[in-house]
C-alpha positions in Angstrom: 0.1 -0.1 -0.2 1.0 3.4 -1.0 1.5 5.7 2.2 0.1 9.2 1.2 2.4 12.3 1.5 2.4 16.3 2.1 1.5 18.1 -1.2 4.9 18.5 -3.2 4.4 22.0 -4.7 3.1 23.4 -1.1 6.5 22.7 0.6 9.4 22.7 -3.0 9.2 26.8 -3.0 9.4 27.4 0.3 11.9 25.1 0.3 13.5 26.4 -2.2 13.0 30.1 -1.1 14.3 29.1 2.4 18.3 28.1 0.0 17.9 31.8 -0.8 17.7 33.9 2.1 19.0 31.2 4.5 16.6 30.8 6.6 15.4 28.0 9.1 11.8 27.2 10.2 11.3 25.6 13.1 8.2 22.6 13.0 7.8 20.0 15.6 6.6 16.4 14.0 5.7 13.5 16.4 8.5 11.6 17.8 9.4 8.3 15.6 9.6 4.9 17.7 12.2 3.0 19.3 15.6 3.0 18.3 19.1 2.2 18.9 21.0 3.9 22.2 24.6 3.2 22.4 27.3 5.5 20.8 29.8 4.0 18.1 33.5 3.9 18.1 34.2 7.0 17.4 37.4 8.6 17.8 37.7 11.7 20.7 35.1 13.4 23.0 31.4 14.8 21.5 30.7 16.5 19.6 34.1 16.4 17.4 36.5 18.7 16.4 35.4 21.4 15.9 36.5 23.3 12.2 34.5 26.5 11.8 35.3 29.4 13.1 32.9 31.4 16.1 32.4 34.4 14.2 29.6 33.3 12.7 27.7 30.9 11.4 28.8 28.2 9.4 26.7 25.7 7.2 26.6 22.8 4.6 29.5 21.2 5.0 31.6 18.7 2.4 34.5 16.3 2.4 36.6 14.5 0.4 39.4 12.3 0.2 42.4 11.8 -2.9 42.7 8.6 -4.3 45.6 7.6 -2.2 43.9 9.1 1.0 47.0 11.3 2.0 44.6 14.7 1.2 41.6 15.2 2.9 39.4 18.6 2.5 36.7 19.8 4.2 34.6 22.7 2.7 31.6 24.9 4.2 29.5 28.3 3.6 30.9 30.8 6.8 29.0 33.7 7.7 30.9 37.1 7.3 28.8 40.0 7.9 25.5 39.6 5.8 25.9 36.9 3.6 28.0 33.2 3.3 31.3 32.7 1.4 33.1 29.5 1.3 36.4 28.2 3.2 38.3 25.4 3.1 40.7 23.3 5.9 42.8 20.5 4.8 44.4 17.6 6.6 47.4 15.5 5.4 47.3 13.1 7.8 44.4 11.7 8.0 42.4 14.4 10.0 44.7 14.1 12.9 45.4 18.1 12.2 44.4 20.7 9.7 45.4 23.7 8.0 43.1 26.6 7.8 40.8 27.7 7.6 40.7 29.5 4.7 38.7 31.8 3.0 39.0 31.3 -0.9 37.6 34.9 -2.4 38.3 37.2 -0.3 36.6 40.1 -2.1 33.5 37.7 -2.4 30.1 40.0 -0.9 27.8 38.0 -2.6 25.8 34.9 -0.2 26.6 31.6 -1.2 24.2 29.1 -1.2 25.6 25.7 -1.5 29.1 24.5 -2.1 30.8 20.8 -2.5 34.3 19.9 -2.9 36.9 17.3 -4.4 40.2 16.3 -4.5 42.3 14.5 -7.4 44.8 12.1 -7.9 47.1 14.6 -7.4 46.1 16.2 -4.0 44.9 18.9 -5.4 41.6 20.7 -4.1 38.7 21.7 -7.0 35.5 23.2 -5.2 32.0 24.4 -6.5 29.9 27.0 -5.1 26.3 28.6 -5.9 26.6 32.5 -5.3 23.2 34.1 -5.1 21.7 38.0 -4.6 18.2 36.7 -4.4 15.3 35.9 -6.7 15.4 38.1 -9.9 19.0 38.5 -9.3 22.3 36.7 -11.4 23.0 33.1 -9.7 26.3 32.0 -10.4 27.9 28.6 -10.4 31.8 28.7 -9.6 34.5 27.0 -9.4 38.3 27.3 -8.3 41.3 25.0 -7.3 44.7 25.0 -4.9 46.4 23.7 -7.8 49.5 26.5 -7.5 49.4 26.0 -3.8 46.9 29.5 -3.3 43.6 29.5 -4.4 43.1 30.5 -7.9 40.1 33.4 -8.9 36.6 32.0 -9.5 35.6 30.7 -13.0 31.7 31.3 -13.8 30.5 27.7 -15.0 27.0 28.3 -15.5 24.9 31.5 -14.4 21.2 32.3 -14.3 18.0 34.5 -13.4 15.0 33.4 -11.9 11.8 35.8 -10.4 10.3 33.2 -9.4 12.3 30.5 -7.5 16.2 29.6 -6.5 18.0 29.9 -10.4 20.1 26.8 -9.4 20.6 24.2 -6.7 22.9 22.1 -5.5 25.9 21.4 -7.4 28.2 18.0 -7.2 31.7 17.9 -7.9 33.5 14.3 -8.8 37.2 14.5 -9.7 38.6 11.0 -11.4 41.4 9.7 -13.7 43.4 11.6 -16.5 42.6 14.9 -14.4 38.9 15.0 -15.3 36.7 16.5 -13.1 32.9 16.5 -13.7 30.0 18.9 -12.2 26.1 18.6 -12.2 23.8 21.1 -10.9 20.0 21.9 -11.5 19.1 25.3 -13.1 16.2 27.0 -14.8 16.9 25.5 -18.2 16.4 25.7 -21.0 13.5 28.8 -19.8 14.1 31.0 -17.1 11.3 30.3 -15.1 10.5 27.8 -12.8 12.0 24.8 -15.0 14.9 23.4 -13.0 16.6 20.7 -14.8 20.0 18.7 -14.8 23.0 19.8 -16.4 26.7 18.7 -16.6 29.9 20.0 -16.9 33.3 18.3 -17.3 37.5 19.9 -17.6 40.0 17.2 -19.0 42.6 19.4 -18.0 42.3 19.0 -13.9 39.9 22.6 -14.3 42.3 24.5 -16.0 38.9 25.2 -18.8 35.8 23.2 -19.0 33.2 22.4 -21.7 31.4 25.8 -23.3 28.1 24.8 -23.1 26.2 22.9 -20.2 25.3 19.8 -21.2 21.8 18.7 -20.3 21.5 15.4 -18.8 17.8 14.9 -19.2 14.9 17.5 -20.0 11.6 16.9 -17.8 9.0 18.3 -15.7 8.4 19.9 -13.5 11.2 20.1 -11.7 14.5 18.1 -11.4 17.1 18.8 -8.3 19.3 17.4 -5.9 21.1 15.6 -8.4 24.1 13.3 -7.4 27.0 12.0 -9.8 29.2 8.8 -9.6 31.4 7.4 -12.1 32.1 3.5 -12.7 34.8 1.7 -13.8 34.1 1.7 -17.3 34.2 5.5 -18.0 31.0 5.9 -17.5 28.7 8.8 -16.0 25.9 8.3 -13.4 23.6 10.8 -12.4 20.6 10.1 -10.1 18.4 12.8 -9.6 15.1 14.0 -7.7 11.9 14.7 -10.2 8.4 16.5 -8.7 5.6 15.0 -11.1 1.6 15.5 -10.8 -0.2 12.6 -11.9 -4.2 12.9 -12.5 -5.7 14.5 -11.4 -3.9 16.6 -8.7 -1.7 14.1 -7.2 2.0 15.6 -6.4 4.9 13.0 -5.8 8.5 12.8 -6.3 10.4 9.8 -8.2 14.2 9.4 -7.8 15.5 9.3 -12.1 18.4 7.9 -13.5 20.2 9.4 -16.5 23.9 7.3 -18.2 26.6 9.8 -19.2 29.7 8.8 -22.0 32.5 11.7 -23.0 34.6 10.0 -25.3 38.5 10.6 -25.5 39.2 14.3 -23.8 35.9 15.7 -25.0 34.2 17.8 -22.9 30.3 17.0 -24.5 28.7 14.7 -23.2 25.8 12.2 -24.3 23.3 11.1 -22.0 20.8 8.0 -22.4 17.8 9.2 -20.4 14.1 9.0 -22.3 12.0 11.8 -21.5 8.9 10.2 -23.1 9.1 7.0 -20.1 11.4 8.0 -17.7 12.5 5.2 -14.9 12.2 5.5 -11.5 14.1 3.8 -9.1 13.0 4.1 -6.4 10.9 1.4 -4.8 7.5 1.1 -6.7 5.2 1.3 -2.9 7.0 5.1 -2.7 5.3 8.1 -3.3 7.9 10.6 -2.3 11.1 9.6 -2.7 14.3 12.1 -2.0 17.6 13.4 -1.6 19.4 10.4 -3.6 23.0 9.9 -3.5 25.0 7.3 -5.6 28.1 5.7 -5.3 30.0 3.6 -7.6 31.6 0.0 -6.7 33.5 -1.2 -9.6 30.7 -1.8 -12.5 27.8 -1.7 -9.8 25.7 1.1 -8.9 24.5 2.1 -5.3 21.9 4.9 -4.6 20.5 5.5 -1.5 17.4 8.2 -0.7 15.2 9.3 2.3 11.6 8.5 2.2 9.2 10.9 3.8 5.4 9.8 4.6 2.5 11.2 6.4 1.0 14.7 7.7 -1.4 14.8 5.3 -3.7 15.7 7.8 -3.6 18.2 10.3 -2.2 16.4 13.4 -0.8 13.3 11.4 3.0 12.5 12.5 5.4 12.7 9.7 7.9 10.1 9.6 10.8 9.4 7.1 12.7 6.2 5.8 16.3 5.4 4.1 16.6 3.0 1.3 19.1 1.4 -0.9 18.5 0.3 -4.4 21.0 -0.9 -6.3 22.1 -2.2 -10.5 25.0 -3.7 -11.8 24.1 -4.0 -15.2 21.2 -2.7 -17.8 20.8 0.5 -15.4 18.6 2.7 -17.9 16.3 -0.5 -17.5 13.9 0.0 -14.1 13.6 -3.6 -14.1 17.4 -3.9 -13.2 17.5 -2.1 -10.0 17.0 -3.9 -7.0 15.4 -2.5 -4.0 17.7 -3.8 -0.9 15.9 -7.2 0.8 17.1 -4.7 4.8 14.7 -1.7 3.0 14.4 0.8 4.9 18.1 0.3 6.3 17.3 3.3 8.4 15.8 0.4 10.7 12.6 -0.9 11.6 11.7 2.0 13.3 10.7 5.0 11.0 13.3 8.1 12.2 11.5 11.9 13.1 13.4 15.3 12.2 12.3 18.9 14.2 12.5 20.9 11.3 11.5 22.4 7.5 15.5 23.0 7.4 16.2 19.9 5.7 12.5 18.9 4.9 13.8 15.5 4.3 16.7 13.6 5.7 20.0 13.8 3.8 21.7 10.5 3.3 25.2 10.3 2.7 26.6 6.9 1.0 30.1 5.8 0.4 31.8 2.8 -0.5 34.7 0.7 0.7 35.6 -2.7 0.1 33.1 -5.1 -0.8 30.6 -2.5 1.6 28.5 0.2 1.6 27.7 2.7 4.3 24.7 5.6 4.6 24.9 7.8 7.3 22.2 10.0 8.0 20.4 12.1 11.0 17.1 11.9 12.6 15.2 11.4 15.8 14.9 8.0 17.8 11.9 7.2 20.0 12.9 8.4 23.2 10.7 11.3 24.3 14.0 12.6 26.4 15.6 12.7 23.4 14.2 16.2 20.6 17.3 16.6 18.8 18.5 14.9 16.3 21.5 13.0 16.0 23.9 11.2 13.3 22.9 7.6 12.4 25.0 5.4 10.3 23.9 2.1 8.6 26.1 -0.2 6.7 25.7 -3.4 4.6 28.4 -5.4 6.2 26.8 -4.6 9.6 23.0 -5.7 9.1 21.7 -2.6 7.9 19.2 -1.5 10.0 19.6 -4.2 12.3 22.9 -2.8 13.6 22.8 1.1 13.1 25.9 3.3 14.0 25.5 6.2 16.3 28.3 9.1 15.5 27.0 12.0 17.3 25.5 13.0 20.9 22.3 13.0 21.9 22.4 16.6 23.9 23.5 18.1 20.8 21.7 18.9 17.9 23.5 17.9 14.3 22.4 17.7 11.0 23.7 17.6 7.3 26.0 14.6 7.6 28.8 14.2 4.9 30.8 10.9 4.3 34.3 10.2 2.6 36.4 7.2 3.1 39.9 6.4 2.2 39.6 2.6 2.7 40.8 2.9 6.3 39.0 5.8 8.1 35.3 7.2 8.1 36.0 10.7 8.0 32.3 12.9 9.0 31.5 16.4 9.3 28.4 17.8 9.9 26.1 20.8 10.9 26.2 21.5 15.1 23.0 23.6 15.8 22.0 25.1 19.1 18.6 25.5 19.8 19.0 28.1 22.0 20.5 30.7 20.2 20.6 29.8 16.6 24.1 29.1 16.2 25.2 26.5 13.6 28.8 25.3 13.5 31.0 22.5 11.6 32.3 19.5 13.4 34.2 16.6 12.4 34.8 13.3 13.7 36.3 9.8 12.1 36.9 5.7 13.3 38.1 3.1 11.9 36.5 1.4 9.0 34.2 -1.0 10.5 35.1 -4.8 9.6 32.0 -6.9 8.6 29.2 -7.9 11.3 32.0 -5.8 13.8 29.6 -2.4 14.8 28.4 -2.2 18.4 25.1 -3.8 19.5 22.4 -1.9 20.0 19.5 -2.0 22.5 15.9 -1.3 21.1 13.3 -0.1 22.8 10.1 -2.2 22.9 
């Protein structure tokens, strides 16, 4: 049976406006059912290492390793006066110590709204971010690197204007072999109104130059956003994203879409396999509100994590969330090739609660290591004494939802986890929010890679 959800149209525009304005709007939802209690084997004293500065709020962290694990980079948006701008911290000893923080664009005076980071095989750090002056003003997608040892001047990868909504959202960057960099994002395209679509650009020379025009991954409707990108060992590009749809008569849902891309040789123009007339949905078919996908590649096998929000259709009805995983090993442009994991929801038998409209959905962060995949996300447990979200982890080699890992403490509110690994360490960054004064800071924790089946046991409340 399909579980009914909140109207998509009623939340899409406010959420995008909040992204632009940097605002947080609190709503109280009913707590979830029972959940694990033990804290995982993370180093140091919670909440962890404070990476941002206390001179202003810091939001939207992202983290990435180099291929050999010798460089670890964290990027986030730091509030400086009246706007947010990218800051970077780099570690060359697996997070034991950090340089910086370094402001990427000292002269910037336009508000940053999203940021992401990649580290290439030569240990050079690459970031992309959005700057937006407000509705009706120009939004730009920027790129910069530290190839020369200091941060380069920003390059504009794309720009757009919309008078009714966010003109661009959710950039992601991936570094791969032979100095290749790939960026995907959501932008009003080809029109300039409310039609968000997924676009792609590539650099074949480590960020020195980029494809002149954006490559459309898929032109769909009414809106596509929150893309995630992975590259398999055969060099193929794989993008998943969240797409809002309307089905007769006026039912609004969201689906997880998938497209496969090819770039030949040193070219930067990509071609994409996507059937807009009959698009596939790779989420569980019983779910009508699938959101916030994250994709990883393990060889040529793809894994996608996404969140499912349900309830709240009637006044006073609780709102719940769960995390799901699906995978595909071949012929992935065929919906039948995607297999929903038998342990779904991998967030455990109990649904997960949230406190706020920012983020409206749980946002999974997924990594691959060895033959395992792990997903981390934030949420409330079912204890009425626990009113703050914490970061949970679920692992394919640790029993998935039957054996969850808790990375943060119950006495702090932690959101937006992002995870990376070098095959030895789990490296985690997240926002720590103070409900009393509204302050937001970026924190970091690490733990040695869990071996199959050795997550700490947890006690569930009945």
